[in-house]
Z-matrix of the N, CA and C atoms (Angstrom, degrees):
N
C 1 1.433
C 2 1.507 1 109.81
N 3 1.304 2 117.87 1 133.59
C 4 1.478 3 122.59 2 -179.85
C 5 1.492 4 111.24 3 -88.21
N 6 1.323 5 116.20 4 155.51
C 7 1.441 6 124.21 5 174.06
C 8 1.545 7 108.58 6 -98.90
N 9 1.322 8 116.02 7 149.59
C 10 1.457 9 122.44 8 -177.27
C 11 1.520 10 108.20 9 -132.87
N 12 1.309 11 117.67 10 131.44
C 13 1.455 12 122.06 11 176.18
C 14 1.524 13 108.20 12 -110.48
N 15 1.328 14 116.11 13 128.80
C 16 1.474 15 120.69 14 178.08
C 17 1.518 16 109.42 15 -127.98
N 18 1.320 17 116.31 16 158.65
C 19 1.458 18 122.31 17 174.68
C 20 1.535 19 107.40 18 -101.32
N 21 1.331 20 115.42 19 127.54
C 22 1.479 21 120.63 20 -177.15
C 23 1.525 22 108.40 21 -137.14
N 24 1.308 23 115.79 22 143.85
C 25 1.454 24 122.92 23 174.82
C 26 1.504 25 108.60 24 -55.16
N 27 1.327 26 118.37 25 132.63
C 28 1.466 27 121.80 26 -177.30
C 29 1.538 28 112.43 27 -57.47
N 30 1.289 29 117.60 28 -42.46
C 31 1.455 30 120.52 29 -179.61
C 32 1.501 31 112.28 30 -66.48
N 33 1.313 32 116.11 31 -41.41
C 34 1.477 33 120.37 32 177.30
C 35 1.506 34 110.63 33 -61.89
N 36 1.311 35 118.95 34 -41.96
C 37 1.473 36 121.92 35 178.95
C 38 1.513 37 111.21 36 -65.36
N 39 1.337 38 115.99 37 -41.37
C 40 1.461 39 120.01 38 -179.93
C 41 1.533 40 109.97 39 -62.09
N 42 1.341 41 117.74 40 -45.03
C 43 1.461 42 121.87 41 179.66
C 44 1.539 43 110.33 42 -65.90
N 45 1.338 44 115.30 43 -40.66
C 46 1.482 45 119.07 44 179.55
C 47 1.523 46 110.67 45 -62.05
N 48 1.345 47 116.46 46 -42.62
C 49 1.460 48 119.83 47 179.74
C 50 1.529 49 111.96 48 -62.50
N 51 1.320 50 115.89 49 -41.67
C 52 1.473 51 120.45 50 179.17
C 53 1.541 52 111.12 51 -64.32
N 54 1.338 53 115.07 52 -45.34
C 55 1.458 54 120.63 53 -179.55
C 56 1.560 55 110.20 54 -64.49
N 57 1.329 56 116.50 55 -41.12
C 58 1.464 57 120.33 56 179.96
C 59 1.529 58 109.03 57 -65.42
N 60 1.317 59 117.72 58 -40.22
C 61 1.460 60 121.69 59 179.67
C 62 1.518 61 109.04 60 -62.10
N 63 1.327 62 118.80 61 -42.38
C 64 1.448 63 121.94 62 178.30
C 65 1.521 64 111.86 63 -60.53
N 66 1.351 65 115.38 64 -30.71
C 67 1.461 66 120.53 65 -178.23
C 68 1.543 67 111.59 66 -92.66
N 69 1.305 68 117.64 67 4.60
C 70 1.449 69 121.62 68 177.60
C 71 1.525 70 114.38 69 73.09
N 72 1.321 71 117.36 70 29.37
C 73 1.455 72 121.42 71 -178.00
C 74 1.533 73 108.42 72 -137.01
N 75 1.309 74 114.94 73 -166.73
C 76 1.486 75 120.31 74 178.62
C 77 1.535 76 109.05 75 -130.13
N 78 1.311 77 116.41 76 161.60
C 79 1.438 78 121.41 77 175.44
C 80 1.528 79 109.08 78 -61.61
N 81 1.314 80 116.21 79 -41.13
C 82 1.482 81 121.15 80 177.30
C 83 1.504 82 111.16 81 -55.60
N 84 1.347 83 117.47 82 -49.41
C 85 1.466 84 120.55 83 -179.29
C 86 1.539 85 111.34 84 -63.71
N 87 1.315 86 115.64 85 -40.53
C 88 1.490 87 119.65 86 178.96
C 89 1.514 88 111.15 87 -61.97
N 90 1.321 89 116.20 88 -46.34
C 91 1.484 90 120.44 89 179.92
C 92 1.521 91 110.83 90 -65.47
N 93 1.319 92 117.80 91 -41.85
C 94 1.463 93 122.19 92 178.89
C 95 1.536 94 109.95 93 -60.32
N 96 1.360 95 116.48 94 -47.26
C 97 1.451 96 120.48 95 179.39
C 98 1.519 97 111.70 96 -62.94
N 99 1.332 98 116.10 97 -41.89
C 100 1.477 99 119.62 98 178.54
C 101 1.522 100 110.91 99 -62.10
N 102 1.334 101 117.71 100 -47.37
C 103 1.457 102 120.37 101 -178.18
C 104 1.555 103 111.37 102 -64.65
N 105 1.314 104 116.89 103 -39.33
C 106 1.455 105 119.58 104 177.84
C 107 1.506 106 110.64 105 -63.58
N 108 1.308 107 116.57 106 -43.55
C 109 1.472 108 121.27 107 178.59
C 110 1.514 109 109.21 108 -65.37
N 111 1.312 110 118.47 109 -47.38
C 112 1.463 111 122.68 110 -179.45
C 113 1.523 112 112.54 111 -59.07
N 114 1.333 113 114.92 112 -38.68
C 115 1.476 114 120.16 113 -178.51
C 116 1.514 115 111.82 114 -84.19
N 117 1.338 116 118.43 115 -8.00
C 118 1.452 117 121.06 116 -179.24
C 119 1.517 118 112.82 117 77.57
N 120 1.336 119 116.67 118 20.80
C 121 1.449 120 122.29 119 177.50
C 122 1.515 121 107.59 120 -90.66
N 123 1.342 122 115.85 121 129.08
C 124 1.470 123 119.40 122 -177.43
C 125 1.525 124 109.08 123 -104.65
N 126 1.264 125 114.17 124 126.10
C 127 1.483 126 121.82 125 175.78
C 128 1.517 127 108.12 126 -76.69
N 129 1.335 128 118.15 127 130.04
C 130 1.472 129 122.59 128 179.74
C 131 1.510 130 113.63 129 -55.50
N 132 1.333 131 116.26 130 -39.23
C 133 1.457 132 119.68 131 -179.85
C 134 1.517 133 110.67 132 -66.76
N 135 1.332 134 117.02 133 -38.82
C 136 1.450 135 120.78 134 -179.94
C 137 1.532 136 108.95 135 -64.62
N 138 1.333 137 117.24 136 -43.05
C 139 1.434 138 120.46 137 179.26
C 140 1.510 139 111.98 138 -61.77
N 141 1.325 140 115.59 139 -43.38
C 142 1.470 141 120.73 140 179.41
C 143 1.542 142 110.05 141 -63.85
N 144 1.292 143 117.02 142 -41.64
C 145 1.482 144 120.64 143 179.10
C 146 1.515 145 109.39 144 -63.38
N 147 1.339 146 117.75 145 -42.41
C 148 1.448 147 120.41 146 -178.69
C 149 1.530 148 110.51 147 -66.84
N 150 1.350 149 117.78 148 -37.57
C 151 1.485 150 119.02 149 176.25
C 152 1.491 151 110.55 150 -63.80
N 153 1.323 152 117.99 151 -38.56
C 154 1.471 153 120.96 152 178.79
C 155 1.519 154 110.08 153 -64.52
N 156 1.324 155 117.06 154 -44.53
C 157 1.483 156 120.39 155 178.59
C 158 1.534 157 111.12 156 -62.86
N 159 1.340 158 116.71 157 -40.83
C 160 1.472 159 120.45 158 178.56
C 161 1.519 160 110.36 159 -63.57
N 162 1.328 161 117.22 160 -41.38
C 163 1.455 162 121.46 161 178.89
C 164 1.510 163 110.27 162 -64.15
N 165 1.360 164 117.25 163 -44.21
C 166 1.479 165 118.92 164 -177.84
C 167 1.536 166 110.61 165 -65.32
N 168 1.323 167 117.73 166 -29.48
C 169 1.466 168 121.05 167 176.71
C 170 1.518 169 112.40 168 -64.98
N 171 1.357 170 115.62 169 -32.46
C 172 1.471 171 120.71 170 -176.49
C 173 1.538 172 112.15 171 -85.10
N 174 1.300 173 118.64 172 -18.21
C 175 1.454 174 122.01 173 -176.82
C 176 1.521 175 111.37 174 -83.81
N 177 1.304 176 116.43 175 153.32
C 178 1.450 177 120.49 176 176.43
C 179 1.520 178 110.16 177 -70.58
N 180 1.276 179 116.18 178 143.62
C 181 1.442 180 121.44 179 -178.16
C 182 1.530 181 109.45 180 -105.03
N 183 1.323 182 116.40 181 140.12
C 184 1.460 183 119.58 182 178.46
C 185 1.535 184 110.18 183 -111.92
N 186 1.289 185 117.99 184 26.65
C 187 1.433 186 121.83 185 -179.04
C 188 1.525 187 110.34 186 -58.04
N 189 1.323 188 116.40 187 128.28
C 190 1.434 189 120.96 188 179.56
C 191 1.522 190 113.21 189 84.93
N 192 1.286 191 118.44 190 -11.71
C 193 1.466 192 121.76 191 -179.27
C 194 1.520 193 110.00 192 -88.99
N 195 1.304 194 115.33 193 175.11
C 196 1.444 195 120.01 194 177.14
C 197 1.531 196 110.15 195 -64.21
N 198 1.330 197 119.67 196 144.22
C 199 1.449 198 120.95 197 177.55
C 200 1.545 199 109.03 198 -61.72
N 201 1.347 200 114.82 199 154.97
C 202 1.446 201 120.42 200 177.17
C 203 1.548 202 110.07 201 -63.22
N 204 1.306 203 114.49 202 146.06
C 205 1.481 204 119.04 203 172.87
C 206 1.519 205 107.83 204 -80.60
N 207 1.337 206 115.87 205 168.03
C 208 1.458 207 119.83 206 177.97
C 209 1.527 208 110.86 207 -60.37
N 210 1.334 209 116.19 208 -41.87
C 211 1.474 210 121.05 209 -179.59
C 212 1.549 211 109.65 210 -63.05
N 213 1.313 212 118.03 211 -41.09
C 214 1.458 213 120.63 212 -179.93
C 215 1.534 214 110.63 213 -65.41
N 216 1.310 215 117.30 214 -36.61
C 217 1.452 216 121.32 215 -178.55
C 218 1.556 217 110.97 216 -67.21
N 219 1.336 218 116.09 217 -31.87
C 220 1.451 219 121.26 218 -176.36
C 221 1.542 220 113.74 219 -101.04
N 222 1.346 221 114.68 220 5.11
C 223 1.448 222 119.10 221 179.93
C 224 1.520 223 111.56 222 -66.19
N 225 1.330 224 114.54 223 137.32
C 226 1.489 225 120.11 224 -178.74
C 227 1.519 226 109.60 225 -121.00
N 228 1.320 227 115.90 226 143.96
C 229 1.471 228 120.50 227 174.82
C 230 1.547 229 108.01 228 -72.99
N 231 1.362 230 115.42 229 144.86
C 232 1.497 231 117.41 230 -179.48
C 233 1.502 232 111.50 231 -70.53
């Protein structure tokens, strides 16, 4: 991974750091994600996370229902 040095207004960087901290991330991570997205480079972890989210959207949800029994958790399709 390469390092990048940029010139940024001090006040803009200060505000960006505070906003990133509120979001539980860093300015470095935000810029890296932006540049990867801008360049069309896909991070393997991001793709895996998106596949997991897509899969969870297709599965039935049991929110508010009784928890699964042990037998249900270990049930296998024939």
